[in-house]
C-alpha positions as CSV (number, residue, x, y, z in Angstrom):
1,M,-0.5,-21.0,15.0
2,P,-0.7,-19.6,18.5
3,D,-1.7,-16.0,18.8
4,D,1.6,-14.9,20.4
5,T,3.6,-16.5,17.5
6,A,1.2,-15.1,14.9
7,Y,1.7,-11.6,16.3
8,V,5.5,-11.9,16.1
9,V,5.3,-13.2,12.5
10,F,2.8,-10.5,11.5
11,V,5.1,-7.7,12.8
12,A,8.2,-9.4,11.4
13,L,6.7,-9.3,7.9
14,H,4.9,-5.9,7.9
15,V,7.5,-3.6,9.5
16,P,10.5,-4.4,7.3
17,L,8.5,-4.5,4.1
18,I,6.8,-1.2,4.5
19,A,10.0,0.4,6.0
20,G,12.0,-0.7,3.0
21,L,9.5,0.5,0.5
22,M,9.1,3.9,2.3
23,W,12.9,4.3,2.3
24,L,13.1,3.6,-1.4
25,T,10.5,6.3,-2.2
26,T,13.3,8.8,-1.5
27,H,15.8,7.1,-3.8
28,V,17.9,9.3,-6.1
29,S,16.9,7.3,-9.2
30,P,13.5,8.4,-10.5
31,R,12.8,4.9,-11.8
32,I,13.4,3.3,-8.4
33,R,11.5,6.1,-6.6
34,Q,8.5,5.6,-8.9
35,R,8.5,1.9,-8.6
36,S,8.7,2.0,-4.9
37,Q,5.8,4.4,-4.7
38,L,3.9,1.9,-6.8
39,G,4.9,-0.8,-4.3
40,V,3.7,1.3,-1.4
41,D,0.4,1.9,-3.2
42,A,0.0,-1.8,-3.9
43,F,0.8,-2.7,-0.3
44,L,-1.7,-0.2,1.1
45,I,-4.4,-1.4,-1.3
46,I,-3.8,-5.1,-0.8
47,H,-3.4,-4.7,2.9
48,A,-6.8,-2.9,3.2
49,A,-8.5,-5.5,0.9
50,L,-7.2,-8.4,3.1
51,H,-8.4,-6.7,6.2
52,G,-11.7,-6.0,4.5
53,S,-12.1,-9.7,3.7
54,V,-11.4,-10.6,7.3
55,E,-14.0,-8.1,8.4
56,R,-16.6,-9.8,6.1
57,S,-15.6,-13.3,7.0
58,A,-17.9,-15.7,9.0
59,V,-16.2,-14.7,12.2
60,H,-17.5,-11.3,13.1
61,V,-14.7,-8.9,14.1
62,P,-15.9,-5.6,15.5
63,F,-14.7,-2.4,13.9
64,E,-11.7,-1.1,15.8
65,P,-10.2,2.4,15.5
66,H,-6.9,1.1,13.9
67,N,-9.0,-0.1,11.0
68,A,-9.6,3.5,10.0
69,L,-5.9,3.8,9.5
70,I,-5.8,0.6,7.5
71,F,-8.7,1.5,5.2
72,G,-7.7,5.1,5.0
73,G,-4.2,4.0,3.9
74,G,-5.8,1.8,1.2
75,L,-7.9,4.7,0.0
76,V,-4.8,7.0,-0.1
77,G,-2.8,4.3,-2.0
78,L,-5.6,3.9,-4.5
79,V,-6.0,7.7,-5.1
80,H,-2.2,8.1,-5.4
81,L,-2.0,5.2,-7.8
82,L,-4.8,6.5,-10.0
83,R,-3.4,10.1,-9.9
84,S,0.2,9.1,-10.7
85,T,-1.0,6.8,-13.5
86,E,-3.0,9.7,-14.9
87,L,-0.1,12.1,-14.7
88,A,2.2,9.6,-16.4
89,V,-0.2,9.3,-19.3
90,V,-0.4,13.1,-19.7
91,E,3.4,13.5,-19.4
92,E,3.9,10.8,-22.0
93,S,1.5,12.4,-24.4
94,C,3.2,15.8,-24.0
95,M,6.6,14.3,-24.8
96,R,5.5,12.8,-28.1
97,P,6.8,14.6,-31.1
98,T,4.1,16.3,-33.2
């Protein structure tokens, strides 16, 4: 695929996906809000992992400043995912009848 076409496809896939997920994180329904937060976390983690695999591929790509945002986003997604999972477990255990 030519670079110009690949760029258009890249933007056409990334921007609506993350915009839709971010919009859903403010939804009135707690269930939809929680699942969309999980979706954002997954997107950020997978996105960083895919970029990391390209960085380690046979073709050497020099580190660029925007990669700090990508890998930082992956780290934030991972921390948020772990923290929200931990809080859900604690909340569930507090709600059990004794």
